[in-house]
C-alpha positions as CSV (number, residue, x, y, z in Angstrom):
1,M,-7.3,2.4,-31.0
2,Q,-7.6,0.7,-27.6
3,I,-4.4,-0.8,-26.2
4,S,-4.3,-4.3,-24.9
5,K,-4.9,-5.4,-21.3
6,A,-1.2,-6.0,-20.7
7,Q,-0.3,-2.6,-22.2
8,A,-2.9,-0.9,-19.9
9,I,-1.4,-2.6,-16.8
10,F,2.1,-1.5,-18.0
11,V,1.0,2.1,-18.4
12,A,-0.7,2.2,-15.0
13,C,2.4,0.7,-13.2
14,T,4.8,3.0,-15.1
15,L,2.9,6.2,-14.1
16,I,2.8,5.3,-10.4
17,I,6.4,4.1,-10.2
18,A,7.6,7.1,-12.2
19,I,5.9,9.6,-10.0
20,N,7.2,7.8,-6.9
21,V,10.8,8.0,-8.2
22,L,10.6,11.6,-9.5
23,D,9.0,13.1,-6.4
24,G,12.2,12.3,-4.5
25,F,13.8,15.2,-6.4
26,F,11.3,17.9,-5.3
27,K,9.0,16.8,-2.4
28,E,11.3,18.1,0.4
29,P,11.8,21.5,-1.3
30,L,8.1,21.7,-2.0
31,Y,7.3,21.1,1.6
32,G,9.7,23.8,2.6
33,Y,8.2,26.2,0.1
34,V,4.5,25.6,0.5
35,P,3.4,22.7,2.9
36,A,-0.1,22.8,1.5
37,L,1.1,22.1,-2.0
38,F,3.2,19.2,-0.7
39,W,0.1,17.6,0.9
40,L,-2.1,18.3,-2.2
41,F,0.5,16.6,-4.4
42,D,0.9,13.7,-1.9
43,V,-2.8,13.0,-1.9
44,F,-2.8,13.1,-5.7
45,K,0.1,10.7,-5.8
46,F,-1.2,8.2,-3.2
47,V,-5.0,8.5,-3.6
48,V,-6.3,10.3,-6.6
49,L,-4.0,9.0,-9.4
50,P,-3.9,5.4,-8.2
51,G,-7.7,5.3,-7.7
52,A,-8.3,6.8,-11.2
53,L,-5.9,4.2,-12.8
54,L,-7.5,1.3,-11.0
55,L,-10.9,2.5,-12.0
56,W,-9.7,2.8,-15.6
57,L,-8.4,-0.7,-15.5
58,W,-11.7,-2.0,-14.1
59,R,-14.1,-0.2,-16.4
60,G,-11.9,-0.3,-19.5
61,Y,-10.4,-3.8,-19.2
62,G,-12.4,-5.7,-16.6
63,I,-9.4,-5.9,-14.3
64,R,-10.9,-6.1,-10.8
65,P,-9.2,-6.2,-7.4
66,V,-9.5,-10.0,-7.3
67,H,-7.4,-10.2,-10.4
68,Y,-4.4,-8.6,-8.7
69,G,-4.6,-10.5,-5.4
70,M,-7.2,-8.6,-3.4
71,R,-9.5,-11.6,-3.0
72,A,-12.0,-12.2,-0.2
73,V,-10.9,-14.4,2.7
74,A,-11.6,-18.0,1.7
75,E,-14.4,-20.0,3.4
76,N,-11.8,-22.4,4.8
77,E,-9.6,-19.6,6.1
78,S,-10.4,-18.0,9.4
79,W,-9.8,-14.4,10.2
80,L,-7.5,-15.5,13.1
81,H,-5.4,-17.4,10.6
82,F,-5.3,-14.4,8.3
83,L,-4.3,-12.0,11.1
84,G,-1.7,-14.4,12.3
85,L,-0.2,-14.6,8.9
86,T,-0.2,-10.9,8.5
87,V,1.6,-10.3,11.8
88,F,4.1,-13.1,11.1
89,L,4.9,-11.6,7.6
90,A,5.3,-8.1,9.2
91,I,7.8,-9.5,11.7
92,V,9.8,-11.4,9.1
93,L,9.8,-8.6,6.5
94,N,10.7,-6.0,9.1
95,L,13.6,-8.1,10.4
96,V,14.9,-8.7,6.9
97,Y,14.5,-5.0,6.1
98,Q,16.3,-3.9,9.3
99,A,19.1,-6.4,8.7
100,A,19.7,-5.3,5.1
101,F,19.7,-1.6,6.2
102,G,22.1,-2.2,9.0
103,I,24.5,-4.3,7.0
104,S,24.5,-2.0,4.0
105,W,25.1,1.0,6.3
106,A,28.0,-0.7,8.1
107,V,29.6,-2.0,4.9
108,L,29.1,1.2,2.8
109,R,29.9,3.5,5.6
110,F,27.4,6.1,4.5
111,P,26.6,8.9,6.9
112,E,23.4,8.5,8.8
113,T,20.6,10.6,7.4
114,K,17.4,11.7,9.0
115,E,14.3,10.6,7.1
116,F,12.4,13.5,5.5
117,Y,9.1,12.2,6.9
118,Y,10.4,12.4,10.4
119,S,10.7,16.2,10.0
120,I,7.1,16.7,9.0
121,R,5.4,14.6,11.6
122,P,3.0,16.8,13.6
123,E,2.4,16.5,17.3
124,G,-0.8,15.3,19.1
125,W,-3.6,13.5,17.3
126,L,-2.5,14.8,13.9
127,R,0.6,12.7,14.3
128,V,-1.7,9.6,14.5
129,A,-3.6,10.7,11.5
130,V,-0.5,11.3,9.4
131,A,1.0,8.0,10.4
132,L,-2.2,6.1,9.5
133,Y,-2.4,8.0,6.2
134,Y,1.1,7.0,5.1
135,A,0.8,3.5,6.4
136,I,-2.5,2.8,4.6
137,T,-1.7,4.6,1.3
138,A,1.9,3.2,1.1
139,G,0.8,-0.3,2.0
140,V,-2.0,-0.4,-0.5
141,V,-0.6,1.6,-3.4
142,E,3.0,0.2,-3.3
143,E,1.8,-3.4,-3.0
144,I,-0.7,-3.1,-5.8
145,F,1.6,-1.2,-8.3
146,N,5.0,-2.6,-7.3
147,R,4.0,-6.2,-6.6
148,A,0.6,-7.4,-7.8
149,L,-0.1,-5.5,-11.1
150,P,3.4,-6.2,-12.5
151,L,2.8,-9.9,-11.9
152,L,-0.6,-9.7,-13.6
153,Y,1.1,-7.9,-16.5
154,L,3.6,-10.8,-16.9
155,V,0.8,-13.4,-16.6
156,E,-1.1,-11.6,-19.4
157,R,2.0,-11.4,-21.6
158,Y,3.7,-14.7,-21.0
159,G,1.1,-17.0,-19.6
160,K,2.5,-20.1,-18.0
161,A,6.1,-19.2,-19.1
162,L,6.2,-16.7,-16.3
163,P,9.7,-15.1,-15.9
164,R,9.8,-15.2,-12.1
165,A,13.4,-14.2,-11.7
166,R,12.9,-11.1,-13.9
167,Y,9.7,-10.2,-12.0
168,L,11.5,-10.4,-8.6
169,L,14.6,-8.5,-9.9
170,V,12.9,-5.7,-11.8
171,T,10.1,-5.0,-9.3
172,S,12.5,-5.0,-6.3
173,L,15.0,-2.7,-8.1
174,L,12.3,-0.2,-9.0
175,F,10.9,-0.4,-5.4
176,G,14.4,0.3,-4.1
177,I,15.1,3.2,-6.5
178,S,11.8,4.9,-5.6
179,H,13.3,5.4,-2.1
180,F,16.6,6.9,-3.3
181,E,16.1,10.2,-1.6
182,S,16.5,8.5,1.8
183,G,20.1,7.3,1.0
184,T,21.8,4.2,-0.4
185,P,21.2,2.0,2.7
186,Q,17.5,2.6,2.3
187,V,17.6,1.7,-1.4
188,V,19.4,-1.6,-0.5
189,A,17.0,-2.3,2.3
190,T,13.9,-1.7,0.3
191,F,15.3,-3.7,-2.6
192,V,15.8,-6.7,-0.3
193,F,12.3,-6.1,1.2
194,G,10.9,-6.2,-2.4
195,L,12.7,-9.4,-3.2
196,L,11.1,-11.2,-0.2
197,A,7.7,-9.6,-0.6
198,G,7.7,-10.5,-4.3
199,A,8.6,-14.1,-3.5
200,L,5.9,-14.3,-0.9
201,Y,3.3,-12.9,-3.4
202,L,4.4,-15.4,-6.0
203,K,3.7,-18.1,-3.4
204,L,0.5,-16.8,-1.8
205,R,-1.1,-15.0,-4.8
206,D,-3.0,-13.1,-2.0
207,L,-2.1,-9.5,-1.6
208,W,-4.0,-8.8,1.7
209,P,-1.4,-10.3,4.1
210,L,1.3,-8.3,2.4
211,I,-0.7,-5.1,2.5
212,G,-1.4,-5.7,6.2
213,A,2.2,-6.5,6.9
214,H,3.3,-3.4,5.0
215,F,0.8,-1.3,6.9
216,L,2.0,-2.5,10.3
217,I,5.7,-1.9,9.4
218,D,5.0,1.6,8.1
219,A,2.7,2.5,10.9
220,W,5.6,1.7,13.3
221,V,8.1,3.6,11.1
222,F,6.0,6.7,10.6
223,W,5.0,6.9,14.2
């Protein structure tokens, strides 16, 4: 028996979010044990599985990218306006993220920890390739499965009676938890980032500026 469209969206989001949370327990030891296995798993997590799930939603339930915010630039919207909005959102989101991280670190007095990804960055042109890989995959996958598809799930389930507060709280909390391995300040910062990004998506209903902003922020971080 085929499940409903809302249930299919829920399954897809649950699989991606769950694997992003669980990998925090083993990805660093996996890299230390066999780096090739780490990269194979990472490509599966960020490329193969999300792509397969989105294809499943498209072919099985008619859920296309336009339905979760990945629409074409409107005729009355110039590319200059789109790029300007993307850069503006990147600046605002990054400032909010950095402020939340700094405040939480100062208040909670947690020891400063080195990000795992900083220890695996190669030198030379490979560093550019790795930074672009993480910026693109994280920007696209996290915005689709942590922001856009959860909203589409709620729209399918509740229609006009959309529980906006629940959407913002739950998606932001899950987004924060998925970064737990980087420490509590990082969880707080990504939670606050998720709140603002979710509120922006509720307003814009256009995912591309958020994907672009997420990409710019992560490209800077991973570099």
